[in-house]
VEXZAMI-785963 format. One record per residue (C-alpha): x, y negated, z negated. Coordinates in steps of 0.05 Angstrom, whole numbers, plus 5000, padded with zeros to 4 digits. Layout:
N
XYZ;...
//
This chain:
867
601147246313;594946996349;593347286418;588446996468;584747476514;580747116568;579847076643;579346356665;574146246719;576646046786;570245706804;566345206764;561445516714;554445386734;549345146683;546445696641;552546146647;558046266597;565246476591;567546926534;574446896504;577447346448;582447116397;586147676363;589747586296;594948086274;598747836213;605848086201;606747786131;602447606071;602146876089;596446446113;597546206185;594845606222;594945456298;590545136351;587245326415;586544826472;580344856516;580844456580;574144256608;575443876673;578443226647;576743346573;581043726522;577844066462;582344246404;579944876367;583745016302;585645736286;586345966214;589146646194;587846806120;590247396080;584447776043;583947565969;579047585911;575146995884;572547155814;567546715778;564546805708;559246435668;561845945617;556846085561;552646625530;547046335488;542946805445;538646235421;535146245353;534246945325;532147185256;536847525207;533948235205;540448635208;539348825280;544448895336;542448465395;545848455463;546647995522;550048095588;554747625625;556347705699;563147675734;562047555808;567147665863;565847215922;572447415957;574147946006;578748355962;577848705895;579648315833;581348505762;579348185696;581348265623;577548015562;580847875495;577647665429;580947595361;574947385318;570547795270;563447585291;562647955356;561848705346;562648995414;564848765483;564249275539;567949325583;574048925562;577549025630;575849265699;575749155773;570448765811;569348985883;568748455937;561848155945;559348485881;557848315809;560448645745;556448575680;559648545611;555348685549;556548285486;553648515419;552548105355;549648305288;544147885256;545848095185;546647405152;543946715170;549346305203;551245915265;555446315314;560045925360;565646375384;570046375444;572746965484;578446915534;577547215603;583447305649;581047315722;585647515778;587446925820;583746455774;587746455710;584946465638;577746235628;574146105562;567046355551;563046095492;558446555452;553046155416;547346375370;543446105311;541546645261;536046395215;531846705160;524846935173;521046395136;513646435118;510845805087;504245685051;501544995069;495544585048;490044535099;488843785091;495743515070;500344015105;505144035046;508144665017;503544954964;506345274901;499945324860;492445334871;488045164812;480945434820;478745104755;472945374713;468445884746;462646264717;463547014707;460147364765;460546764813;466046594863;470045994886;474245944949;480245544972;483545535040;490945525057;495145555120;500546075133;506145795176;511246235212;517445795214;521246305254;523046405327;520047105329;513247425316;511847635245;507248175217;505347945147;501548245089;499047955023;501248304958;498248124891;503448164835;499948504778;506348624738;509547934746;512747574688;508346994666;501847294690;495747224646;489447634647;483447374608;487446994555;485046334527;491245904537;488545374490;488845844431;494845894387;500346394401;498846774337;491546854354;493247114423;498447604398;493647884346;488448034398;492048664422;485549004442;484548524500;491748594520;491249344522;484749314562;487348834614;493349274626;488849784661;484749274700;485149284776;487348574791;485448634864;478148574844;479247864817;482647554878;480347644949;484747435008;481547405076;485147605119;490347975077;494548195137;495947965207;500947745260;503647055269;506846825334;513146395331;511645725296;504245895291;499445725235;493746155210;487945985163;487246425101;481446395051;482746564978;476846744933;476946764857;471647204824;472947244748;470447834709;469547854634;473648364597;469848694541;473248724473;473349304426;467849394375;468948984313;473148454347;470447754337;470347434406;470846724382;473446464449;468746594507;473646264556;478546704593;484346404632;487846754690;494846644719;496347084778;501647094832;500347244905;506147334953;506047355028;511647755059;513748045125;512148765140;517949265144;523348845111;523649245047;527249845019;522349964962;524850424909;530050754954;536050294942;537649554939;542849514993;540148875022;537648244988;530248184974;526647975037;524447265042;517347175018;512946614996;509946654926;503546274909;501146184837;493546234826;490445954763;483245934741;478646024682;472646474673;466746204632;460346544609;453646224620;452045864554;444645704562;440545694498;433045684488;429345344430;424845704413;427446374438;428946894459;422247164434;416546684449;409746844419;403646494445;397346354406;391546834416;386346594465;380046834500;379247014573;379446374615;383145964564;390545744564;395845634511;402545274520;409445284486;414744734495;421745034502;428344654505;433844924550;440744694530;447244784569;452744884518;458344904569;463244324568;465844444639;460444674687;453144514700;448045084704;442645194756;436745624733;430645924766;424846284731;421846884765;414246914774;410647324722;403247504718;398947134666;404646644652;406445984685;412845574677;413844844694;418744684723;420545364752;427645154773;432544604759;439644404743;442444214675;448843814669;454344004621;452543874548;445443694567;438443944553;431944014592;424744134569;420644684601;413244844588;411145574584;403645694595;399646324579;393546384625;390947104619;386747404674;384548014634;383548234563;389348554525;396048454493;401648254540;408948354525;412948104585;420448074598;421447404633;427747384677;431546734688;436446744746;442746334741;444346084811;451446024837;455946164896;458146854917;460847204978;456447565028;457648295039;457648245115;461547595120;466447515064;468946845089;462246495076;459846305007;452446434995;448046144941;445346724901;443646954830;449847194794;447147244723;440447384689;437747174621;431547504593;426147214547;420547604514;413547314522;408147584476;400847374487;394147654465;387647554503;381447704461;374447864485;367947564459;364048044415;357948414443;352548764402;351249464427;344349764415;343450514413;336850744441;333851404421;333051874480;325652054484;327352754507;329552714579;337252794585;340052254631;345452354684;350652034639;350352214566;354752334507;356653014481;349753154452;345752774504;341452434453;343651704449;345351204504;349050564492;345649944520;349249294512;344048864547;339848744487;341148234434;338048634377;342448674315;339049294287;342649954298;340050664298;341851084237;346051604274;352151974247;358251824288;362852394269;367952834303;364353484300;370653904306;373853574246;368053544197;364854074154;358353714137;353954214175;358554804171;355455434141;358555634074;360456314103;364655994158;368155464117;374855834114;375256044188;381155624211;385156114252;380256194310;376955504312;375355494386;369155064396;363855214448;359454644472;351854754469;350754744543;356355214566;352055854565;347855654626;353955574671;355656304680;354656994652;361857204668;365557454608;370557004574;377057244546;375657874507;380657744451;378457034433;372756804389;368456194402;364455844348;358855334352;360254594346;356854464280;355555074239;361855434264;357856064273;361256584317;358156594385;355857214419;360757424472;357357804529;361758294566;359358534633;361759254645;361559164720;366858634719;371258744658;377259214652;376859814609;381959934554;385960414598;385959924656;388459374610;394059814583;395960014654;396059284676;400459094618;405159684634;405759434706;407458734681;412759004634;415759454689;416658884738;419158414683;424458924664;426359024737;427358274749;431258224684;435858794705;437158464772;439057814736;443658174688;447158544746;448157884783;451057544721;455858134711;458358084783;459357334776;463157434711;467657954743;468957484802;470756914755;475357384716;479257574779;479756834799;482656604733;486457234715;493256974738;499756704710;497355984713;490856044675;491556204601;484256394591;481655764559;474255654564;472254974591;471654444537;472654954481;475854534426;479154064475;478353304475;476652974541;482252524566;481051774567;480851544639;482750824649;480950384708;488150424732;487751184736;481151134773;483950664825;490151094834;485651634861;480051234892;483150584916;490550684924;490051324965;484151095004;484950985078;485350255087;480850155148;474850295103;477049795051;480549245090;479048705039;482549044980;489248724966;495649114957;498749024889;506049044869;504649594818;501650034872;507549924919;512550054863;509150714848;510050964920;514751554920;514151674845;506851894842;505452624825;500952674886;506852544933;509553224956;516853314973;517953715037;525053765063;524354275118;519254625162;515954005190;513354005261;517053595314;510753415353;503353395335;500154065349;493354115315;487353695334;487553315269;495053155277;494052905348;488252465326;492152175267;498552065305;494951675359;492251155310;494650435313;496550265242;495149595209;500349165175;497849385107;498450115126;505450005154;507349675088;505650325052;510350735095;517450715069;523050875118;529850705093;534750475072;534449945126;542049855120;545650525116;552750415091;557351015099;563150655068;570250895085;569851485132;575751865158;576451955232;575052655259;570552775198;563052875191;558952495140;551452505128;546652025094;539252125081;534051695118;528151745069;521051755096;515151675048;508151715078;503251415027;497251455074;491851975081;493452095154;499252425191;504651985221;509552145276;516751905268;521251895329;528551665326;532051405388;539651445382;544251265440;550551185398;555951705408;557951685334;550851905313;549552435364;549952995312;543652735278;537853225277;531853265278;529952645317;522452755313;517952955255;510552965239;509952755166;503552995131;499352545086;502252365018;508852685034;516152515021;521652765067;528352555096;532452615160;540052695153;543752165194;550552465213;556351995228;562652215264;567851775298;574751835329;576251095331;579250695274;576050045254;569549745232;563150065258;556549685257;551049915303;543449995297;538650525321;531050465329;525250895309;517850895325;511751065284;506051395323;509851215387;507650485378;510750125318;518149975324;523249945269;530849965263;536350175216;543249855213;549050355206;555350075175;561850455166;569350345164;573250865202;579850975167;585551475172;586752025122;590151755060;592952024995;594651644932;599551784876;598451714802;605351384796;610551114845;616351214796;617651814751;622451864692;624352574674;626052674600;629153304570;624453754532;625753724457;629054354429;632054564495;639354534516;641653934557;643554394615;636454624624;631654344676;627853684668;620553734688;614553274696;608353234740;605352744788;598052754811;596052674884;588952374896;584752424959;579751844959;577152015029;571752465054;576352925094;581553425071;588653165076;594753575095;601153335062;608553495060;613853265010;620253055047;626352895004;630752315023;637852595024;643552135005;651052235009;651052554940;645153004959;639253094914;637853474850;630253404851;625053874877;617353854881;612554424882;608154534921;612354234976;606354215023;598954375023;591954095027;587953634981;580453704989;575953094997;575052694932;579553184895;586453154865;592553614861;598053624809;605153714834;611153894790;617653504797;623953864772;631053574762;636554104765;642553864724;649454034746;656453764758;655953114797;648353184803;645152504821;640452244768;635951894818;632252154879;626751964927;621252334964;616552145020;609452405015;607652485088;600252565105;598752875172;595452335215;595451895154;599751465108;606651565077;608251415004;615051374972;616251684903;622351504862;624851984808;629851844752;632852344703;634152064633;640352424608;642552334535;650052454521;651552704450;658352544420;
//
């Protein structure tokens, strides 16, 4: 079957030349052939073997698929394995697997073309932590059966809180005693002990069991329970103001550590009036948890276990500054003259048993303090000298401020503690500086009025002399005495306008025509000169008053018309079915607004980029979806952003804290038992708790979920909506696949869809029936009873009753003999036994469900024979 085609040279072949020979192979059977070709070169013989092979396939497959370490987040992950054909003919393969771990293998059989590679996709579900080590059998043509191992390690997403210095797991941080108004920080390490990246967020549990807010734990239980006023006040306190976590959100790479600073800033809760605050100490027990973003269902449903999170207890005590002054708080200095100094010794005592106190006196004019600043240990005292050194004459009442120095956070850099004043105490200093007496001599003016004079211009005070004699002058208030008043004018009190003696030379212009002026001493009415060239006549005065009244009435009418229009406008605004016509605050009590209500409006709904340091609390997260401000919109939402505001909002990159306030779930959507060829829908809830629009896009490549619509929605701020996920399948068996969604076209999420595709099925209320005669009827009459048919599936079931006919026949009948049972409904069928000669007392029926199950029903007639 080999043929040699060649022309042998007759002459020797010169160097550099060649001779070509062709060997032709033409097989006549499917067998491999072997021969040889002899090449004679002068005296040498070269043996060239000839092999004739039939074309065949040579398939090769990898022996292992290793998914590595993955986290248990209920996601479907896939890997591909290659089947290579190194042969010259096509080869077939077939994959078989009888386990329950692998969800999908595609394709399970096929043909691999020569010199090509075929890929097979293997899916697993990371729903529970476990070690996967499964084997699939692959039958390769010409190679036999080969085993391929599928390996994976599914672990929980673990977030640990470690100590910075020791590296051990922390369960509690004790801040110890801290003054109210000051701060204390501690550092921890967050460790992502997972093989994948993790977005985390810190949540402060303000409704946790065992939490304490401002309670003195050293007091007796009865004393704490009786203090209900503090308990009611602390219920409305925003706990996020007490604990600061920096940062409170972030991203951790696999097996990465991150440094987090915790700051404790206690605040004193005020008691109600009349409550004796015998315990100034307030203890706090709070719980802070660090959890992964997106692994929660919130208030939607608890289909999956609570996501793994790390809880850290925070304990600390708040103490007031207990600094007393002896003497104090009012310190009165002895009177002194200008240039002198008086001193008071004051003892400062720190009454606190836990903390020292650092004080600093502010500078105050006329008073000196030594020392101005210092530190007093716990249960200790320190003497301070207060000095009064006046620089001017008078009485000085000064409010002296004492700053209590401690540590607090800077506004610009919250990770750095700064020494600053967090509390002030005030003392009252009272000091009097007297002046030395001077004798003032009054000289009699000889007749020339000086530039500076008193009201009469007669006497000038001169304090330069040392003469003790004084001039016999009357120092009286002339407007309040009647010594010189003329007896005629003693009763003129209604028009007591006093004119000074020297006011006539100033001008001859007329004064007011309707007022009277009297002299300073005798109260005699002064002559009032009226110049006719300048004054108004009586007619002119009346006309002027008429003009004033006209314009006053005109302006008043304009105001009244404006008020009437505004009242009519307000009437039309409030004249509707909603308003009941109540005037504002007319007989109504103002509601009491708590701090919790304030933060619901101001803090909780605030966009987080402007308040990045505010912690999320468990009470705020639990209220998402149930707040009255969340609107429910089920239709009419836009599929893509259209307005400028929507486009701007939907292009934002959200933080972990913002994503934690967007609820999309449930994360595991369990359809339960679903009939094939039926359609079932479940709601995918979407709650946007932010003040910006978000854009949700769903990507579904699964054939069973192709009826889902809409796949894109723009959700407005503070809005709740849902997308119906429609499931339809034609294949029996377990279904477990996941689809993905994106928020703002950036942030990925997924939902696991679980269903069990089953056939249509009906159930019977009983498998055996006993038919008894009806009392009062003849024995020859019919026996009747009923059986109920249940449909537990989600699809209508078509049924038919088929009797089983024996040699004796049957005496039983069922109505209706066929029909439909709607989904989750039942139908009552009547069974009748017809008595007769040689009628069988037993019978059987088959309940045949179209494309479903078959159930056998046995019937017995209980006949009583009377003798």
